[in-house]
N, C-alpha and C positions, 0 to 999 in steps of 0.2 A: 649334565653339572655343572654350567658354567653357571658364574654365575657374579662376582670379580675374582678377575684375573691379579698374579702379581706377573709384570709384564717379567722374559728370562733376564733384562741385565739385572735386575735383582737377587736372579740363580745365582752370580759369582758372588752377590753381599753377601747375603745367607754363607757360603762359603768359607767364609773367613774364619782363622783358624782362631780370630781371639773368642772366635760366638762362645769358645769351648769353656772360656769361663764364668761364665754362666750358664749359659747348656751347654752341658759333659754330658753326649749321649752315652757314651757308660752309665756313668752311675744313677739317667734319664729310666733309662729301659733295661739298664743291665738285672735287674731284680727281680725281671717280668719277662725276658726271652733264655731259653736256654737252646746245650746242644737238640740240634734236627729238628726244630720246631719248624711250624711256616706260619710264615708272620706277615701279612698283609701291610700292607705304607699306604695311604692314599693320597694322593698331597705330597706326594715324594721330592717334587722340583727336581735337583739339579744331586743328588742325594747325600745332603749332607748328614739324615739319621742311615738313611740306608746300608754304607758302607760295613757300619761300626754293626746294625742290624745282621748287615748277613757272616762278619764275622763270629759273634754270640752264639748262630745257629750253623756254623762249621760246615766243614763240609758232605754231612747228609741232609741239613737241616734248607730251606729254603725259603726264599724273600719275594713277594709277589709288588714290586713299587709299580703304583698304577696316580700317573701325569695325565691330565688336560693337553698339557703342551708339547710338542711331536722333538722343539727344540731345548729345551728340558731333558728331555730324555734322549737324545742323540745326545748332550752330552755325561748326562749320569751312565750311558752307557764305557763310552770311551775311560770313567774311570776306575768303572769300575774291571776296566779292558786292563788301565795299565797298574789295577790295585792287586790282580791273579782272582779276583769274583765273579768273575764272569757266568759263572758253573752257577751256581748259590744267591742270580738274583734274577725273575725275571720281567722283563719290561712289558709292560701296557700300558697302551694309550685310552684312556675311559672315554669318553664323546659322550654325547651333549642330553643324555639319555642316563645314563650312569657310570659307573665304575667298571661294567662288563667282567665281573668277575662270580654270575652264573653257573660258570663248572668246579667252584672252592666248594659248594656247596658241605656246612658242615665240616670243610675240613682246615678253618684253622684255627691256632693258636693262638692267637694274641694278634690283632692291629691297633694301630698304629696311630692317631689323627693329627697329627702335629700343627700348630699356625694355621687350622685348613676348613675346621664347618662353617667358621662366621662366613667363608666364603662360598659357601653353598647355599640357592634359593631355599630350593623344597627338601629342609633337612630331615626330616619324615620319609624320606628313600633317599637317602641315603644310607640313615640306622638303621630303616627293612633292610636295606642290603648286608651292612657291614653283620649283621642277626645272620642273616642267613648264612655269609659264608662260616660264622666262630661255628669251633665243635661245643657241644655241650660244655659248660666248664670254660671257654675258649673268653675270655678278655677284651676288650678293651680302652684306650686310654688314648681318654681328649686332656693337647692342651691348646692353649686360649690363652695370646696374650691379652696380659694387661690395659695397653695400652689402647686395644684397635677391643678392646670387649668385656663392659662393663659385667659387672656382680650380678644386673638383674635381667642382662639376653644372656651371661653364660646358664644361670638361673635354669634361664628357659628350656636353651638346649639340652639342658643334660635332662628337661622335662621330658620333651624331645626324644626323649633317641630311648625313657623312659618307655614310656605308651607301644616302643614295640618292641616288652617286653627283657628288656636290659635293665639290671640291676645298679643303682650304684654302692659303689664302697670308696668313700671321700678319699681322698690325698694331703696332704701338706703344698698348700701354695710356692714357688720360689722361684728370686728371678725374676721377678715381673711376668709369673706366669699364671693360671690358673688350671687348673688340674680334676680328672674325676675320672675313676677304675670303675669301666661298667659290665659284666659282666651274663654271660649269657645263660644260665640259670641250668643245673643239668637234669638228663626228664628225668 
C-alpha cells in the first residue's frame, strides 16, 4: 500500500488542537456515524479522527484503525488507552499488499479515508478492499486536501472508486478540502 508516506513527526503536528478550527471531527463525521456502528479508518495516523470516531460509535461500536507505520499505531494505542477508548478501537498495521481487512467482508457501516488516497499508488486495489469491507448501503467518505490534490486528480480518484461499484453522492467542499461520499449500493 505504501506510496508517499507521511513521516511520523508530522503525526504530532496533525494532533494540534487548533486543527479543530478548520477540521472538526464531530462536524466532519458526526452526520455519518451512529452508536453501534463498525467504522473503518484507513490511514489513521496517530488518531486525530480515530478517538472522536470511537466516542461516536459508543460502547457497542468498533473503529478499525489501519495504519502502515507502527510508530503511528503505537502512539494511537497510548492515546486510546489514556482516553479510555481502547475497547472500542482495533489497531491494525497495513501491509505492503493492502489494508489487511479481508475478515471484515460486508461488516463495515462507514469508512473514512481522510487525507490518504493521494498517497496510495494502487487506488483501484484500495477501493476494491474498501468495497468488500462495506456492508451493502455502507458509506465511504473520501477527503483530500486542495493543496495536495487538484480537482482533476480528485475526480480521477473518484472515477477509480466508482469502477469498483461505489456510487457517488457529492458533498460541498469546505476548509480547503475536497470531499466525496461514496456508497456501496444495496443488493
